[in-house]
C-alpha positions in Angstrom: 31.8 31.6 42.6 28.4 32.3 43.8 26.8 35.3 42.1 27.1 38.5 44.2 24.1 40.9 44.8 22.8 42.4 41.5 19.9 44.7 41.2 16.8 44.0 39.2 16.5 46.0 36.0 13.1 47.1 34.6 12.1 45.5 31.3 11.0 48.1 28.8 11.6 46.8 25.3 9.6 43.9 23.7 12.1 41.6 22.1 10.2 38.5 21.1 6.5 37.6 20.7 6.2 33.8 21.2 3.3 31.5 20.6 2.6 29.9 24.0 1.5 26.5 25.0 -1.3 26.2 27.5 -1.9 23.6 30.1 -5.2 22.6 28.6 -5.1 19.2 27.1 -6.5 17.9 23.8 -7.0 14.4 22.6 -4.1 12.0 23.3 -2.9 14.3 26.0 -1.4 16.9 23.7 -1.4 20.5 24.9 -3.6 23.0 23.1 -2.2 26.3 21.8 -3.0 29.4 24.0 -3.1 33.0 23.0 0.3 34.5 22.2 2.3 35.7 25.1 5.5 37.7 25.3 9.0 37.3 26.6 10.3 40.8 27.4 13.8 41.9 27.8 15.3 45.3 28.3 16.9 47.0 25.3 20.3 47.1 27.0 20.1 43.4 28.0 19.1 42.4 24.5 22.1 44.2 23.1 24.4 42.6 25.7 23.0 39.2 24.9 23.4 39.6 21.2 27.1 40.6 21.7 27.6 37.7 24.1 26.0 35.3 21.6 28.3 36.3 18.8 31.6 36.4 20.8 34.5 34.3 19.5 34.3 30.6 20.5 37.0 28.8 18.8 36.5 25.7 20.9 33.8 24.9 23.4 35.0 22.3 25.9 32.3 20.1 27.4 33.5 18.7 30.7 31.2 16.1 32.3 32.3 17.1 35.8 33.5 13.7 36.8 36.6 15.1 38.6 35.0 14.6 42.0 33.9 11.0 41.0 37.2 9.8 39.6 39.4 9.9 42.8 39.8 11.7 46.1 41.0 15.2 45.6 43.4 17.1 47.9 42.5 20.7 47.3 40.8 23.2 45.0 44.0 23.4 43.0 44.2 19.7 42.7 40.6 19.6 41.5 41.3 22.3 38.9 44.5 20.6 37.8 42.6 17.5 36.7 40.9 19.1 33.7 40.3 22.8 33.9 43.9 24.0 33.8 44.5 22.0 30.6 42.2 24.5 28.8 43.9 27.7 30.1 46.0 29.5 27.4 44.7 27.3 24.5 42.1 27.9 21.8 39.3 27.0 24.3 37.1 30.0 24.8 34.2 28.4 26.5 33.7 25.6 29.0 30.4 23.7 29.1 30.5 22.2 32.6 28.2 19.4 33.7 27.9 18.6 37.4 25.9 15.4 37.4 23.0 13.6 35.8 19.4 14.7 35.3 18.3 14.6 39.0 21.6 14.2 41.0 24.5 16.6 41.2 27.9 17.5 42.7 27.3 21.2 43.0 25.6 22.6 46.1 22.0 22.4 44.9 19.1 22.8 47.4 16.6 21.6 44.8 17.9 18.4 43.4 19.6 15.5 45.2 23.4 15.8 45.8 26.1 13.1 45.9 26.5 13.8 49.6 22.8 14.0 50.6 20.6 12.8 52.1 23.1 9.9 52.4 26.6 9.4 50.9 26.1 7.6 47.7 29.8 6.9 47.4 32.1 8.1 50.2 34.8 9.5 48.0 32.3 11.5 46.1 30.8 13.0 49.2 34.1 13.6 50.8 35.2 15.6 47.7 32.2 17.8 47.9 32.8 18.5 51.6 36.5 19.3 50.9 35.5 21.9 48.3 32.8 23.3 50.6 35.3 23.8 53.4 37.3 25.9 50.9 34.2 28.0 50.3 33.3 26.7 46.9 32.1 23.6 45.0 33.0 22.1 41.6 30.8 24.5 39.6 31.9 27.6 41.6 35.6 26.7 41.4 35.3 26.1 37.7 33.5 29.4 37.0 36.0 31.4 39.1 39.1 29.9 37.4 37.6 30.1 33.9 36.7 33.7 34.3 40.2 34.5 35.6 41.6 33.0 32.4 39.1 34.9 30.2 36.9 31.9 29.4 33.1 31.8 29.7 31.2 29.0 31.4 27.9 27.4 30.6 26.3 25.0 33.1 25.4 21.9 31.1 22.2 20.2 32.2 21.9 16.7 30.9 18.2 16.7 31.1 17.8 13.0 30.5 21.1 11.3 31.3 20.6 7.6 32.0 24.0 6.6 33.4 22.0 5.3 36.3 20.8 2.6 33.9 24.1 1.7 32.1 27.0 2.5 34.4 26.3 3.7 37.9 23.3 2.4 39.9 24.5 4.9 42.6 23.2 7.7 40.4 19.6 6.5 40.6 18.1 9.3 42.7 15.5 9.2 45.4 13.3 11.5 43.3 13.2 8.9 40.5 12.4 6.2 43.1 9.5 8.3 44.5 8.2 9.1 41.0 8.2 5.8 39.0 5.3 7.1 37.0 7.7 9.7 35.5 10.1 7.0 34.1 9.9 5.3 30.8 9.9 1.8 32.1 11.0 -0.5 34.9 14.2 -2.3 35.7 12.4 -5.6 35.4 11.1 -4.8 31.9 14.5 -3.5 30.7 16.2 -6.8 31.5 14.5 -8.4 28.6 16.1 -6.0 26.0 19.7 -5.6 24.8 21.5 -2.4 25.6 21.1 -1.3 22.0 17.4 -1.1 22.4 15.7 2.1 23.6 13.7 0.0 26.0 16.9 -0.6 27.9 16.9 3.0 28.9 14.2 2.5 31.5 15.3 5.3 33.8 14.8 8.0 31.1 12.3 10.7 32.2 9.0 10.9 30.4 8.6 14.6 29.3 4.9 14.2 28.9 4.7 14.3 32.7 4.4 17.9 34.0 6.3 17.0 37.2 9.3 16.2 35.1 9.4 19.5 33.2 8.7 21.5 36.4 11.4 19.8 38.4 14.1 20.2 35.7 13.2 23.8 35.2 13.6 24.5 38.9 17.0 22.8 39.0 18.1 25.0 36.1 16.6 28.1 37.5 18.5 27.6 40.8 21.8 27.5 39.0 21.0 30.8 37.3 20.1 32.4 40.6 23.1 31.1 42.6 26.1 30.9 40.2 27.8 33.4 37.9 27.3 31.3 34.8 27.5 32.9 31.4 24.8 30.6 30.1 23.0 27.3 30.5 23.2 24.4 28.1 20.2 22.2 27.8 21.9 19.0 26.7 19.2 17.1 24.7 21.7 14.6 23.3 22.7 13.0 26.5 20.5 10.9 26.1 18.0 11.8 23.3 14.8 10.1 24.4 11.9 12.1 25.8 8.7 10.4 24.7 7.3 6.9 24.7 6.9 6.4 20.9 10.7 6.2 20.7 10.6 3.1 22.8 9.1 1.4 19.7 11.4 3.3 17.3 8.6 5.6 16.3 9.0 9.4 16.0 7.5 11.8 18.5 4.0 13.1 17.8 3.1 16.7 17.0 1.6 17.1 20.4 4.9 15.9 22.0 6.8 18.3 19.8 4.6 21.0 21.2 5.3 19.9 24.8 9.1 20.0 24.4 8.8 23.4 22.7 6.9 24.6 25.7 9.6 23.3 28.0 12.4 25.0 26.0 10.3 28.2 26.0 10.1 28.1 29.8 13.9 27.8 29.9 14.2 30.9 27.7 11.7 32.9 29.8 13.6 31.9 32.9 16.9 32.9 31.4 15.7 36.3 30.4 14.1 36.9 33.8 17.1 35.9 35.8 19.5 37.8 33.4 17.5 40.9 34.0 17.7 40.5 37.7 21.4 40.2 37.8 22.1 42.8 35.1 24.0 40.4 32.7 22.4 38.1 30.1 22.2 34.3 30.6 22.7 32.7 27.2 20.6 29.7 26.4 22.4 26.8 24.7 20.8 23.6 23.3 22.8 20.6 22.1 20.6 18.8 19.5 20.9 16.1 16.9 22.6 17.0 13.6 19.5 17.2 11.3 16.0 18.5 11.4 14.6 15.0 10.9 16.6 13.5 13.7 15.6 16.4 16.0 11.9 15.9 15.2 12.1 12.1 15.7 12.9 12.7 19.4 10.5 15.6 19.9 12.7 18.7 19.1 11.0 21.0 16.7 14.3 22.8 15.9 12.9 24.9 13.1 10.3 26.3 15.4 12.8 26.8 18.3 14.9 28.9 16.0 12.0 30.8 14.5 10.8 31.7 18.0 14.2 32.7 19.3 14.3 30.0 22.0 18.1 29.5 22.0 21.3 31.6 21.4 23.9 28.9 20.6 23.4 25.4 19.0 26.0 22.6 19.5 25.3 19.8 17.0 25.4 16.1 17.3 27.2 13.6 19.5 30.4 13.2 17.5 29.3 9.8 16.3 29.7 10.6 12.6 33.2 12.0 12.6 35.5 12.5 10.8 32.6 13.1 8.4 30.5 16.0 9.6 27.1 16.1 7.9 26.2 19.3 9.6 25.9 21.9 6.7 22.1 21.8 6.6 21.6 22.5 10.3 24.5 25.0 10.5 22.8 27.0 7.7 19.4 26.8 9.4 21.0 28.2 12.5 22.7 31.0 10.6 19.5 31.9 8.8 18.1 32.7 12.3 21.2 34.4 13.7 22.2 31.4 15.9 25.9 30.2 15.8 26.4 26.4 15.4 29.2 24.2 16.8 29.5 20.6 15.4 30.6 18.1 18.0 33.7 16.0 18.0 34.3 13.4 20.7 37.1 11.1 21.8 35.6 8.1 23.4 34.8 4.9 21.6 36.5 5.3 18.2 40.2 4.5 18.6 41.0 7.7 16.7 44.0 8.7 18.8 46.0 10.2 16.0 45.9 14.0 15.8 45.6 13.8 11.9 42.1 12.3 12.3 41.1 15.1 14.7 42.4 17.7 12.3 40.4 16.1 9.4 37.2 16.1 11.4 37.7 19.8 12.4 38.5 20.7 8.8 35.2 19.1 7.7 33.3 20.9 10.5 34.8 24.3 9.5 34.0 23.5 5.8 30.4 22.9 6.9 30.2 26.5 8.1 30.8 25.9 11.8 31.3 28.9 14.1 33.7 26.8 16.2 34.4 23.2 17.4 32.6 21.5 20.3 34.5 18.9 22.2 32.8 16.0 24.0 34.5 13.3 26.2 38.0 14.7 25.6 39.5 15.3 29.0 43.2 16.0 28.8 45.2 16.4 32.0 47.5 18.9 30.2 47.1 21.1 27.1 46.4 18.8 24.2 47.2 19.3 20.5 43.4 19.3 19.9 43.0 22.4 22.2 45.9 24.2 20.5 45.2 23.5 16.8 41.6 22.8 15.9 40.0 26.2 16.7 41.7 28.1 13.9 40.8 27.1 10.4 43.5 29.2 8.9 46.4 27.5 10.7 44.6 24.2 10.5 44.6 24.3 6.7 48.3 23.6 6.4 48.5 20.7 8.9 48.7 17.0 7.9 45.3 15.2 8.1 43.7 11.8 7.7 40.3 12.1 6.1 38.2 8.9 6.3 34.8 7.5 5.8 33.1 6.8 9.1 33.5 3.4 10.7 30.0 2.6 11.9 30.6 -1.0 12.8 29.8 -0.5 16.5 26.6 1.4 15.4 25.3 -0.7 12.4 22.0 -1.2 14.1 21.4 2.5 13.7 21.8 2.2 9.9 19.4 -0.6 9.2 16.5 0.0 6.9 14.4 1.1 8.7 16.7 1.9 11.7 15.9 0.3 15.0 16.7 3.6 16.6 15.6 7.2 15.7 18.6 9.0 17.0 22.4 8.8 17.0 23.6 8.3 13.4 20.2 7.4 12.0 18.8 10.1 9.7 22.0 12.0 10.0 24.9 10.1 8.5 24.2 9.2 4.9 24.6 5.4 4.3 27.2 6.3 1.6 29.5 7.8 4.2 29.4 4.8 6.5 31.5 1.6 6.4 31.8 -1.3 6.1 29.9 -1.8 2.8 29.4 -4.9 0.7 30.7 -4.9 -2.9 28.2 -6.7 -5.2 29.6 -9.1 -7.8 29.3 -7.9 -11.4 29.4 -4.4 -12.9 27.6 -2.6 -10.1 30.1 -0.6 -8.0 29.9 0.3 -4.3 30.3 4.1 -3.9 31.6 5.6 -0.7 31.3 9.4 -0.1 34.5 10.8 1.5 34.4 14.3 2.9 37.6 16.3 2.4 37.6 19.7 4.1 40.9 20.8 2.6 41.4 22.4 -0.8 43.9 19.8 -2.2 44.0 21.2 -5.8 44.7 24.7 -4.5 47.5 23.5 -2.2 49.1 21.7 -5.1 49.0 24.9 -7.2 50.5 26.9 -4.3 53.2 24.2 -4.0 52.4 23.6 -0.3 51.1 20.1 -0.8 53.5 17.2 -0.2 51.1 14.4 -1.0 47.5 13.2 -1.0 47.3 9.4 -0.9 44.0 7.7 -1.3 43.8 4.4 0.6 41.1 1.7 0.3 40.9 -1.4 2.4 39.0 -4.4 1.0 38.1 -7.7 2.6 39.0 -10.5 2.0 42.5 -9.4 0.9 42.3 -11.9 -2.0 39.8 -9.5 -3.7 42.4 -6.9 -4.3 43.4 -8.2 -7.7 39.8 -8.3 -8.7 39.0 -4.7 -7.7 38.6 -1.7 -9.9 38.4 1.7 -8.3 37.5 5.3 -9.3 37.8 8.7 -7.7 35.0 11.1 -8.8 34.3 9.1 -11.9 37.9 8.7 -13.1 39.7 5.4 -13.0 42.5 5.0 -10.4 45.7 3.2 -11.6 49.1 2.2 -10.4 48.0 0.9 -7.0 50.3 -0.1 -4.3 49.0 -3.2 -2.6 49.3 -4.6 0.9 48.0 -8.1 0.3 48.2 -9.1 3.9 46.1 -6.2 5.3 44.0 -5.7 2.2 45.0 -2.1 1.4 45.2 -0.4 -2.0 47.0 2.9 -2.1 46.7 5.4 -5.0 48.3 8.8 -5.7 46.0 10.5 -8.1 46.6 13.9 -9.6 45.7 16.4 -6.9 43.3 18.2 -9.3 41.0 15.1 -9.2 40.1 15.7 -5.6 37.1 17.9 -4.7 36.7 20.3 -1.8 33.8 18.7 0.2 32.3 15.4 -0.9 34.4 13.0 -3.0 32.9 9.8 -4.5 35.2 6.7 -4.3 33.8 3.7 -6.2 34.9 0.1 -5.9 33.7 -2.8 -8.1 34.8 -6.4 -8.6 36.2 -6.7 -12.1 36.1 -10.5 -11.6 33.5 -12.5 -9.6 35.4 -15.6 -8.6 35.5 -14.7 -4.9 33.7 -17.2 -2.8 33.4 -14.8 0.2 31.4 -11.6 -0.3 33.9 -8.7 -0.6 33.5 -5.6 1.6 35.0 -2.1 1.7 36.3 -1.7 5.2 38.0 1.7 5.0 38.4 4.7 2.6 41.0 7.3 3.7 42.9 10.2 2.2 46.2 11.0 3.9 47.1 14.6 3.2 50.6 15.9 4.0 52.0 19.4 3.6 55.5 20.8 2.9 57.2 21.7 6.1 
């Protein structure tokens, strides 16, 4: 629902002193530091924001807002029934709701372009907007109203550089982009000469060195804060993470570019504080970022500085590409060192991990990394899902069956080349030892795969709640099975069960040999007669509990 009238509250307590970034330019177009300026917030507002920041969020559900794009809707209830009702009464405490791409939206913005103006991009999209408007709402207002009824909070998610207008929907290419080609990374003609895996294919990405880009995106975000009763705003820097031209050539952002994006994030924080004071309730600032300091810096996010300067309240991590491994411990700790809760991302699309046991394993690894909760991406159940009911409580999750596995990076191997062709996604985040497939060299040199296991298998065995913990290794070609020697954490594995047709080895080691956290599984070829290079295709641990 639209925000009702709220009086402005005087600011009287200095909360943060932040180093500013001036508009003056130095060499290479980098901004020069200005004298320190302040962001002020009333004492009462600061206390409310701190309480809101640290409220329980078992699961944050990111919804891309595509309900109005999928099919014609019949009513507000029909719209809510597509995705929102599935979260009601589950462990979902927060909804991060996106209403469009960087410069085109399905909520009733007067700043950005809408799906129904100035001309209908797609008739069904426009008709859905008009139907909701006749009911006195829109997709964001209806979502906020229903979520608040159910006791959930809502963040508006701003995909500040979404490029679906490049890869999926030409209809999403806005007139603003057409009028400002100088603000785009490239041209359609140039992009045709590159594969989709190349950053140069993302030609519609916005160039954040352009002041017009930063100003426009700030105005779009500010309008949402002024017109809607959101609990916070999420700056989604991971959909898609390219903001500066060096990334086109797989080079990291410069220090000057890091300063530019810090200045932009600072302007978001300042705006959120200002608008929160006006309405008498804080507006939390959320930023979804890559899962390591290095990956953040590569794309222009100086995450250490952002945390030091208090530029965000909540930090979702990653894009879910690495799961069921969750290499998030370092950034989770960094967030906690600065009082910022962190939420590693799990996502559904693109991995074929339909089984709930894999989801549980990924969540267990996230909780083991110190997560404050789980962040779901591209998981859109039409009815309450097991994921929404189970993964937000580490205590109950501990006794549920799981399938831990090394990450299959086959669709993303270009990210793991040395050096990587790309500076985001899995690169600089997922250790190569956690990614498969891997070659097995002939001779005595083993291939070691790191397998994260978030459960305490030895403790469960002692408590007699463990039914089994089977370690499975898949090797190609299957003829290499008889030539393979395997170890778990340095100890030889014996008594393997073999599936010669599919290439699986299965072991049941003593539970005490498993570690909580990282486990090293090594495979070597005891013989070298194989004509085809052998590869490790999968490493899994299937954990079952007594019912």
